[in-house]
N, C-alpha and C positions, 0 to 999 in steps of 0.2 A: 661621667659628667658630674661637676661639684659647681656649688654656688660660692665663691669667693670675694671676700672685701678688699678694696682695691690699695691696703697700705703698702707699700714697696721698700724691703730691707736695703739699706744704704751700702751700694756697691756690687749689688745684685743686678748687674744690668743685662739684660737678655733680648736678644735681637732676633726676631722670628720674621722669615720673609715668607711670603707665599703669591704665586701669580694665579690670579683669578680670572677668566674670560665669562663675561655677563652679559645678557642682551637686554638693555634697558627696556622698564615695563612703559607703556603709554601713560605719561602723568605730566602733571605740569614741570614747566622747563625749569633745570636748576638755575639759582642766580647766576649771574655772570661771575661772581668772585667772593669772597668772604673778607678781603682786605680790609676795607673801609670799617667794617665790624669788628675784626678782631683788633685793628689800631686803636679802637674806642674802649674795648673791653679788657684786654691785656693788662693794663695798670692796675686794674681791680683786682685781678685774681695773684694768690698769694701760693708759694710753696710753703710746707710747715715741716719741719724738722723736730722731732724727740728725740730724749735720750732717755733709758731706764739703765738701772741696774739688773743683771742678769745672774741669776745664781748659778753656782757649777755645775748642778744637775743638766739645768738646762742649756746651760752652756756648751756642756759636753754635747749634748744630742744634737745642737744645732750646728755645731763648728767642726765637729769631726773631720779632718781632712779626708777625703775619697769618700765620704758615704752618701752612697746614691739617694737620690730623692725619688720618693713614690707617692702616687695620689694618695691621700686619706681613705682609710680603709681596706688600701691592697693588703692581699697577705704577705706581700714580700716587705712592707712597712714593718711588721712586728719583727720578722724573722732578722732582717738588717740592725733592726733596734737592739734586740738582745745581741747579735754579734759585737756590735761596738762598743755596747756597754759593760762587755765582760769584765773589762779593767776595775780593779778596786784597788782601795788603800793598802791592800797587803801586797800589791803587784812593786812596791817598791817606790814607784813613780808618784811625784809629790802633787796633790789634791790642787785641781784649779780654782784660781780665785777668781769673786767676782768681777765680772768686767762691765763696760756700758757698751749698750749695743745701741744703735740708730736707726730710726723708723722715718720714711717720707710720706707726705701726703699733698693734700690741697685744700684750699680755702678760698674764700673771697669775702673783700669789703663790703658792710652794709652801711656803713655810716662814717663820714668823715673823721668823728672824734676816736674811730680807733677800733670800732666793733668789728668781728672777723666770725663767720660762721664756717662751719666744717662737720665732719662726721665724728661722733664719739668716740668710734672705734680707734680714729686717727691718732688721739691724745690718751687713749686709757692705758693706765699704768706710768704715764709718763713722769720722770723726774724733773724735767727740764723742757720747755716747748720754745721753739724758735720759729719766729714769722719771717719769711724772706721774700721782701717785695720785688716786684718786675725790675727795680734798678740794682737788684743785690745787695739791698741793705737789710741787715739781720736786725733783728728786733725781739727783745724777750717778751714773752707773753703770758699772760694770766688767766686762769680759765674761772669765766663768768659764771657759767652755768651748763649743765650736761643734762640732757634726756635720754637716758638708755633705751626707754621703748622705742622711740622714733630713729633712735642713732643720730641725733642732732646736738652739737656743743657750741659753745659761744667764747670766744676769746676776746681779749682787750690788750690792744699795744699803746704804748707811747711813743710820739714821736714828733720832730718839729716840720718834717716832711708833709707835704700835704698831701693826703689820702682821697682817691675817689670810690665813692660808694656805687654801687649797682642798685638798680630799679626791681623790685620783685615783679613779675607778672602773673598771670591768672591761667594757673596749671589747669583749671576746668574749662578754659576757652581751648586750649590746644588739642588738634585734632590729630587723629591716626593719619600719617603721610605728609605732615607739617615739617619743613626743616628746623633742624636743631644743629645748635653749635657746642661744643663743650672743650673746656681750656681746663688745664690741670697741669700734673707735674708725672706724668707715667714713667716709671723706672728711674725716677730722677730727674728725666729729662725736662728741667721746668721750661714751662710758657708755652706748651704742646697745643696747638688749636686742630680739632678734627670735626668734620662735619657727617651728619646723615640725616636720618628722619626719625620722626616718632612713630615706634612700631607698635606700639599697643598700650593701652591703658588699664588700670586696676588690678597689676600683677599682684598675686598673693604668693611670694616665696618662702612662707613659714620662717619669717626673721624676728617676728613680733606680732603682738595683737592688733596692730593696726594697719597691717601691710596693705598698700594701695601703690604701689611701684608704675612709677614710668616706663615703658619700656623705649630703648633706643638700639638702632644700628650704627651709631658714631662710635668709632674706634676709643673705647676706653681703656685701661688696663690697671694693671697695681701703681697705686701711686696716685690714681685718679682720684681716690677716695676724698670726699668733700668738695672737689670742684663745683663749678655750676654748668648748668645745661641751659644754654639761652636760646629765645626764640629770635625770629628775624627781627624784631624791633629791638633787640639788646637787651632784653629783660630775663631774669632767673625765673625758669620754670619748675625746675628740680636741682636736687643736689646729688650727683653721682655718688653711688656708696655699692654695688655690687656689680659682679659680673656671673655670667654663666660660662663655665669653659671648662676642659676636658684637661687643661696644661697650665693654666694660669695666664695665657695670653687671650687677646681680643679674639670672638669669633662672631661678632657682631650681634650678641646679645647682653646688653648692658639696662643696668636697672636705677633709676634716680626716684629720690623722695619728691613727692611734688610740692610745689612752692605752696600753695594753699594752706596745706597742713604744717610745713616746714615754719613759714612766716608766723602762723599763731604760736608754735612753740618759742620760737626765736624771740618772738615779745615778751612772753611772760619771763624768758630766761632772763632778760635784760631788767624789764620793769617791776617783776613782783619783789617784795622786798627778800624774800628768801631765796630768789633764783631758782624755784621751783615752778615744774608744771603742775598747775591744780585743774584736775580733769574732773569731769562729769561723771557720777555714778548713778545707775538705776535700782540696782539690787535684784537683778535678775540673773539665772542660767539659762541658757537660750540653746537651741540646737536647729539644725536646717528643716526647710519645710520640702519634704520629697515629693515625688507627683503622688504617691500612695497616701502621704499623710496629708495633703492637698485635696484629694478625692474622698477620704474618709471625714474631713472637716466640712466639705461642701465649697471648697475654694475654688474658683475657675481655672487655676494654675498654681505651680509651687512659687512662691512669692512670702517676703517677709521673715519672721523670726519668731518662733515656736518656743513660748515659755514653759521651761521642765520646770522649774522651781524657783520662789519668790522669797528672798532674804527676809526673814523675821524682822519687822520695824525699821525696813528699808523705805528709801522712796515711794517703789513700786508697790508694796505692800499698802503703804498710807493713801496712794492713790488710787487704790482697787483694783491693780492687775492680778491675773488669778492663772495657775498652772492650767497649761491648755489652751491659753491666749495665743494667737498670732497677731505680733505688732507689725501693722502694714503701714503708718504713718508715724514719725517723730516729729514734731516740731514744726511741721508743715514741709517735711521730706520725706519721699518716698523710701521705705526700706525695701531695697531690691532684694537682698536676700541675707542670710543670717551675718555674713561678715561685716555688712554695712553698717548694722546698728551700733555695734561699740565703737565705732568711729564718729557715728553721728552724736552719742552721749557724752564721749570723751572731750570734744570740741564745744559741747554747751556750756555756757557760765554757771556756776556753782549757785543755786537759791532761785535760778531763774524757774519760772513755772510755765511748762509747756503742755500742749494738746498732744494726747496719742490715742491714734487710732486703732483698735483692736478689734479682730473676728473671734467673736466668741459666739456659739451656738446658732451658726449659720447664718450670722448678720453682723456689721458691723457696729461697733459702741465706740464714744467718744470719751475719754478720760481726760484728767488733769494732774501733771505731775509734778511736783517740785524736785528739780534736780539736787542730788546730793553731791557731796563731794567723795572722790575716790581716794580710799587710804592705801597707798602703795606698798605698805609693808604688809598688807593683807590680802586674802584672796578676794576678788570680786564677790563671789557668792560662796560662803564657806559653809564646809559641811555642819548641820546640826546636830547636837549630842542628843540621842535619843532619850526621851524621858521614861522613868519606869512606871509601868502598869500593871493590869492583870488582864490577860485576853482570855476570851471565851472558848471552851473547849469543844470542837466539833468535828467530827472526823468525815465529813461528807470529800467525796472523789469525784471529779470529773474529768473527762478525755475529748478534746475537740483539738483540731487543727496540729496536731501533731503534741499538742500539750497534756500532761497529765497535772490536773490541780488539784491541789487539796486546801481545806480550809485550815488555818494556822492552829496548830496544837503545841501543848508544850515540849512533846518530843521532837517535833519538826524545829520547833524554836532552839533548841539543844542541838538539834543534827546540824542545821544550816547557820549559825551562830546569828539566829535574829534578834532583833532588839526585844524588849519585854513588852513594850507597848505596840508592837507591829500591827499594821491593820491591813486587811486584803486577803488575797489567796496565795498561798505559795506554789512555786513550780516545782513538783517533786520529778520530773522525769519529761524529757524531749527526744520526740523520734528523730531517728537521723534521716538528713535531707528531706524532712517535714519543711512547709513554711515558716513554723518557728525558729527551726535550726538555721534555717537560712539569715534570720533577723539577728544571730546571736543570743538568742534566749537559752538560758540552762537553768539546771537543777540550783534552787536557792533563791532565785529571783522569786519578787513578791510585785503580784499584779494588784496595783491600788485603785486604777480607774478602768472602766471599759466604756468607749464611747461617751468620753467625758462625764461619766457618772461613776459614784464611790462605789466601789465592790467589797461586800461585807461576807460573802461567800461563794464558793465554787459554783454552783448552779446559777448565779446570777450570771458570770461571763456567759456559760452556754447560752442563757437566754438573751444576752446581747448580741451574739453572734448570731442567733437565728433571727431575731429583730432585724438586723443589718440585712442578712440576705434576704428576707421578705421585702424589704425596701429597695433592693436592688443595688445595694452598695457593692462595691468591689473590695472594699477593705474595713476594717475595723481598726480604731485607735485603742492603744493600751498604754496606761500610766505605770512604767514597772520602775521598782526600786531595786537598786543593787547596792549593798554595804553602804547605803548614805547617799549614792547617787541616784537622781532621777532621771528618766529619760522617757520620751515616748515611741512607741514601735506600731507603724501600722502593718496589720498582717493582712495579707492578701486572703481573700474569701474561697475566690474561684479555683485554688489549689487545694483545697481540702478533699 
């Protein structure tokens, strides 16, 4: 199985037919028809054709006659790639010249002045972009702005023909099971209308940092990329962008960017003077709150985002956020899990002051943060360069929970390439199949905190573990540093 973008190569028309027998589930009756809705919406949906220059090496690989096609990652893919690429300049055959390749996608008009929304991957690397209206009028388009993180792009065309813009809907109000309509250009077959239901919400398909896709079983294929997903009121609630498929054809699992995310991005791409999306920035590195971490912190369930580290001089540090805090609420919105927080922060206006609810030392605290601006050219939480210093020599060693811990010595600094100012205790050995090994701890890791208290020597760790056991806790939270990266690990105490 693979996730595929929906851009379709011109001329590569595939027809896949299947006969399926299904028993409809008891649900709200389907609409009598979609004809009236389709008539209204079709004029607002466009086909997008792009051309780009393909270099000889890429052209040879893509266009070799008789070259079989295999799914990415297939062991046969590399075999045949090598077989068909054996020809060389020494073979006597003339080298291939660069040629023009054409790709097809979809888009939709959002404003009568000529603004058109599509996916960024539809127009990526394009030398020329042509927008084809529903009456087959072809118009040259210019790129107004693009956002790679959400895969959204805005085009502009000039025409004397009247254009009809669509209306954005509220994707947050769309419910699983609602009917949806998709219109696009699958396999170059422009103006195709398909219907289905909203299958799921908040899907993470690992395509970017702000994944929050709507899932649908409406038939969408290659070429549908950038096309709209409508609700039954004729409002755009999503931009079709990817499918999950073993063959490249629809199997009823498609994904769309929610309109509430896309609308905000499109607005900035159009109205910002630099046509760039300005995202909010908090300045923290976060990790998921597991059940074990929640128990060790006294939370009633796993929720929120655990702060592993705070960027120096960032907005979070200025607002009093500390490593070990669990962010439960941001600007009045509940942080359901770790993936939710980056989207909330990114959508917040730069320089806005917002309340932040954190869980710290088994109670809630309210902080106030002035949101910064994310620099897209840098990492959200960059690694800090260790400062040089002098550590005290102490050879104490403790064994607990499958860990052999030692105070940091010059010899251990050299052995494990630790920073000169490393603080805490170093793991010198991990017992196989122990709780520590199960959590991925290994020799060279440095434990900086135990039970959210700073650790200065190995005996402190053992003491914190004993205290946790006497308190009836099932796990203990450790802050672990590995080559500059910080993360929290909850070790089970009932397995020791």
